[in-house]
C-alpha positions in Angstrom: 114.4 83.7 104.8 116.0 83.8 101.3 116.4 87.3 99.7 116.3 87.1 95.9 118.5 89.4 93.9 117.1 92.8 93.3 115.8 93.9 89.9 118.3 96.0 87.9 117.9 98.0 84.7 117.3 95.7 81.8 116.1 92.8 84.0 114.5 89.9 82.1 111.2 89.1 83.7 109.2 85.9 83.0 105.5 86.5 82.3 103.5 83.6 83.5 99.9 82.7 84.1 99.7 80.1 87.0 95.9 80.6 87.3 93.4 81.7 84.8 93.5 82.8 81.1 94.2 86.5 80.6 92.9 88.6 77.7 95.8 88.7 75.2 95.2 92.4 74.2 95.6 93.4 77.8 98.7 91.2 78.3 100.4 92.8 75.1 99.6 96.3 76.3 100.8 95.6 79.8 104.0 94.1 78.6 104.6 97.2 76.5 104.0 99.5 79.5 106.2 97.2 81.7 109.0 97.4 79.2 108.8 101.3 79.3 110.1 101.0 82.8 113.4 99.5 81.6 112.6 95.8 81.9 112.5 93.1 79.4 109.3 91.0 79.6 109.6 87.4 78.3 106.2 85.8 77.6 106.3 82.1 78.7 104.6 79.4 76.6 101.4 78.9 78.6 100.8 82.5 79.6 98.1 83.0 77.0 96.8 79.4 76.9 93.0 79.1 76.9 91.7 76.0 78.7 91.0 73.5 80.0 87.9 75.4 81.5 89.1 78.8 82.6 92.8 77.8 83.3 95.8 79.1 81.3 96.8 75.6 80.4 96.6 72.3 82.2 98.5 71.7 85.5 101.6 70.3 83.8 102.0 73.3 81.5 101.5 75.8 84.2 104.0 74.1 86.5 106.5 73.8 83.7 106.3 77.5 83.1 107.1 78.3 86.7 109.8 75.8 86.9 111.4 76.9 83.8 111.2 80.6 84.8 113.0 79.7 88.1 115.5 77.4 86.3 116.5 79.8 83.5 119.6 81.7 84.6 118.7 84.5 82.1 115.4 85.2 83.9 115.7 87.7 86.9 112.1 87.8 88.2 108.6 86.3 87.6 105.6 88.4 87.1 102.0 87.0 86.8 99.5 88.1 84.0 96.4 87.9 86.3 94.8 85.9 89.1 91.4 84.2 88.8 91.6 80.6 90.0 94.0 77.7 89.6 97.2 78.1 91.6 96.0 75.8 94.3 96.1 72.9 91.7 99.9 73.4 91.3 101.0 72.9 94.9 101.5 69.1 94.9 103.7 69.4 91.8 106.0 72.2 92.7 109.8 71.6 93.2 110.9 73.2 96.4 114.5 72.3 95.9 114.6 73.8 92.4 113.1 77.0 93.6 115.4 77.3 96.7 118.3 76.8 94.5 117.3 79.5 92.0 115.5 82.1 94.1 114.0 85.1 92.2 111.3 87.7 93.0 107.8 86.4 92.4 105.1 89.1 92.0 101.4 88.8 91.9 98.3 89.1 94.1 94.7 87.7 94.5 94.8 83.9 93.7 98.5 83.9 93.9 98.2 84.3 97.7 98.3 80.4 97.6 101.8 80.6 96.0 103.0 83.3 98.3 102.1 81.1 101.3 103.9 78.1 99.6 107.0 80.0 98.7 107.3 81.3 102.2 106.4 78.2 104.2 108.0 75.5 102.0 110.9 77.5 100.4 111.6 80.3 102.9 111.5 82.8 100.0 110.6 86.4 100.2 107.9 87.2 97.6 106.0 90.3 96.6 102.2 91.0 96.8 101.8 93.5 94.0 100.7 94.6 90.5 100.3 92.2 87.6 100.5 92.7 83.8 96.9 92.5 82.8 94.9 94.3 85.6 97.6 96.9 86.4 100.3 97.6 83.9 97.7 97.6 81.2 95.4 100.1 83.0 95.3 103.8 81.9 98.6 105.6 82.3 100.8 102.9 84.0 102.3 105.3 86.5 99.3 107.4 87.2 96.6 104.7 87.2 98.1 101.2 87.3 101.2 100.9 89.4 102.5 102.6 92.5 106.1 103.1 91.4 107.3 104.3 94.9 106.6 101.0 96.4 107.6 98.9 93.4 111.0 100.5 93.2 111.7 100.3 96.9 110.4 96.8 97.3 112.2 95.3 94.3 115.2 97.4 93.5 116.4 98.9 96.7 117.6 97.7 100.2 116.6 100.6 102.5 113.7 101.3 104.9 110.6 103.0 103.2 107.0 103.5 104.0 103.4 103.7 102.6 100.9 106.1 104.2 97.9 108.4 103.2 99.6 108.8 99.7 98.7 105.1 99.2 95.3 105.4 100.7 96.0 104.3 104.3 94.0 105.8 107.2 93.3 104.8 110.7 90.4 102.6 111.5 91.3 102.1 115.2 94.2 103.9 116.8 96.8 102.2 119.1 100.3 102.0 120.1 102.9 101.7 117.3 103.7 98.0 116.7 106.4 96.0 114.9 106.2 92.5 113.4 106.7 90.4 110.3 104.4 91.6 107.4 102.4 88.7 106.2 99.0 88.0 104.5 97.3 88.4 101.2 93.8 87.8 99.8 91.6 86.9 102.7 89.5 84.1 101.0 92.7 82.2 100.0 94.1 82.6 103.4 91.0 81.0 105.1 90.5 78.4 102.4 94.1 77.2 102.9 93.2 76.0 106.5 92.6 72.3 106.9 95.1 71.5 104.0 98.7 70.4 104.0 99.5 74.0 102.7 97.6 75.8 105.5 98.5 79.3 106.4 101.1 79.3 109.2 102.2 82.5 110.8 105.9 83.3 110.9 107.7 83.2 114.2 107.3 86.1 116.5 105.0 89.1 116.2 103.0 89.7 113.2 101.5 92.6 111.2 98.7 91.1 109.1 97.7 92.6 105.7 94.5 91.4 104.1 92.4 92.6 101.1 89.6 91.2 99.0 87.2 91.9 96.0 83.4 91.5 95.9 83.1 90.7 99.6 80.2 91.8 101.6 80.4 92.9 105.3 79.1 89.6 106.6 81.7 87.7 104.6 84.6 89.9 105.9 83.1 89.3 109.4 82.9 85.5 108.8 86.4 85.1 107.4 88.1 87.2 110.1 86.3 85.2 112.7 87.6 82.0 111.0 91.1 83.4 111.4 90.5 84.2 115.1 89.1 80.7 115.7 92.1 79.0 114.0 94.4 80.9 116.3 96.0 82.9 113.6 95.5 86.3 115.2 97.1 85.2 118.5 100.4 86.8 117.6 99.1 89.5 115.3 100.0 93.0 116.7 98.6 95.2 114.0 96.3 94.9 111.0 96.2 96.6 107.7 93.1 96.2 105.6 93.1 97.0 101.8 91.1 99.4 99.9 87.4 98.5 100.0 86.2 100.1 96.7 86.1 96.7 94.9 83.9 95.3 97.9 81.4 98.1 98.6 78.7 99.0 96.2 78.1 102.4 97.9 79.1 104.6 100.8 76.5 102.7 103.0 78.0 99.3 102.4 81.6 100.7 102.8 80.6 102.1 106.2 79.0 98.8 107.2 82.3 96.9 106.3 84.2 99.1 108.7 81.5 98.6 111.4 81.7 94.9 110.8 85.4 94.8 111.1 85.5 96.8 114.3 82.8 94.5 115.8 84.7 91.5 114.8 87.9 92.7 116.4 86.3 94.2 119.5 88.1 91.6 121.7 91.4 91.8 119.8 93.7 94.7 120.9 95.9 96.4 118.4 96.0 99.2 115.9 94.1 98.8 112.7 94.6 100.6 109.4 92.4 100.6 106.3 92.5 101.7 102.7 95.9 100.5 101.5 95.8 100.5 97.6 97.2 97.0 97.3 95.6 94.1 95.5 92.2 94.5 93.9 92.2 98.1 93.2 91.4 100.5 90.3 94.2 102.9 91.2 98.0 102.7 91.5 98.7 99.3 92.9 101.1 99.1 95.9 103.9 96.3 95.9 104.3 94.8 99.5 107.3 92.5 100.3 106.1 89.6 102.4 108.1 88.1 105.2 109.9 91.3 106.2 110.0 93.3 109.4 107.6 96.2 109.4 106.3 98.9 111.8 102.6 100.0 111.9 101.6 103.4 113.3 98.0 104.4 113.8 97.9 107.7 115.6 96.7 110.9 113.9 97.6 109.1 110.6 98.4 105.7 109.4 101.8 104.6 108.2 103.3 101.2 107.4 107.1 101.3 107.4 109.1 98.5 105.8 112.1 98.0 108.0 114.2 95.6 106.0 114.8 94.6 102.4 113.3 91.5 100.8 116.0 91.7 98.2 119.7 91.9 98.2 
């Protein structure tokens, strides 16, 4: 796969909205906090657009922002303002040759799972499932509340092995042997909804470590979507699974416990270690950055640890 160049001090980063309209006040605050880390955020034309409907501009405007961000040699990376809904509309209009010729780090989560799949499967580009301007960089004290700087720095600025563990919320849901594979995944609803389309999720070659997370998803919905992945054959080469933090899915401790029971029931015939609680994606705590498409090692013994074995940047 293509490794984009790592971020360096002073990097110019395009701020884009491929999906829904963000709140301008949150974007302005998030950009200010983002700049405090030594980067230069560059707000692109459609990033604050309102409409049609809930979109940040029409399809042509959002595609243009993405293409222009990749094309512009002064831009070093691309960071989304928020998720919502809308990136799937862009897929038929994206220029793979342009992007492969100008690889850059692309960072976002939630609805941008759709773009992560497309970048990996169409362009062979490593991307980053991680914090965004509006929900994360704008929240509280950016380092204490919004962004897990340990994973951000390692994923985007360095080329050495590193790990996330209990400090980032991980714990063992089901123990098992230590396994290795390519780290892949994202927002579970977007993964399952891709199936049956020309841009359906396809697992990378070899063994896989699957990461999935969600928001507002009840136990039976977790059960249903995970079963969908199993029936589609997408767990056949998965050796280990990491689930995200469930605070945005469970209304209380009872529902949180039921989610875990539903997952263990769902995966009773699948053998492999399972971790849960990783603070990545839809969280109200420091958001972890995960590089997708890299080799990783999952340990679920007395404690859970996900070790990133290779760099996604060069």
